[in-house]
N, C-alpha and C positions, 0 to 999 in steps of 0.2 A: 190346226190343236194339238199337239202331243199328247198323246192317251194318259201321262204324269199329270199333265195340267186340268184333264176335263174330271178326272177322280177325284181333282183335291174342289170342283167347286161342287162335291155333294158329298163332301168329310160332313158326317152327325145324319145323315142320310140313311136308314135300311133297305139296304141290299142284299139281293140273292147273286153269286160270285159264280161262274163258271167254271171249273178248275180242271185242266186235261192232267191225268194219272199213268203214262200210259199206254195202253191198249185203250181204257175206258177213260170215260171226267165223270166228276160228282158232280153237287153244289154243298156249297155253305151258304153262310146267310146271316147276315145279322148288322148291328151299325159298324159304319166306316167311318173309323176315330182317326188313323192316321194313315199319311203314308211316307214311307221311307226309299232310301234310295233304291233299290231295289223290289219292294213287297207293300205292302196292303194290309191292316191288321183291321181286322173285327171284331167287333165284341158283341156274343150272343148272352144274355144272364150273366152268368160267372164264367165263363168261355171265352178267352180272347186267341185268337188265329191269325199265324201271321200266312199270310199268300204270294209268292214271290212272282215276280211280273211276267216274266216268260213261263208261269202255268194257266193264266184263267184265259179261259179263252173267250168270256165275256160277263158283262156287268146288266143287269138287269135290275132294275130297281120300277116301284109306283109311282104317277106325278106326283109330286111333292113329301115326296120321304115319307111315307107311310108305310107298318108292316103289311106285307101280305095279305095274312091271316084277318086286316080289318083290325088289331090291338094296338093299341096304343104302348 
């Protein structure tokens, strides 16, 4: 199954996205709300983050799509 299809199944879930950026990497987290042609959109509180597919190293989530800190 293509990566984009796997992501489509997780829309609405809280995820952590590990992204590669130059020599290092970092983590973005939020609710996966949209899959574009070549990017995803996360929403966390009032912040919208667009992440290109080619910058994604991994996507992590708890079973059921709950936030990692236990808050709903």
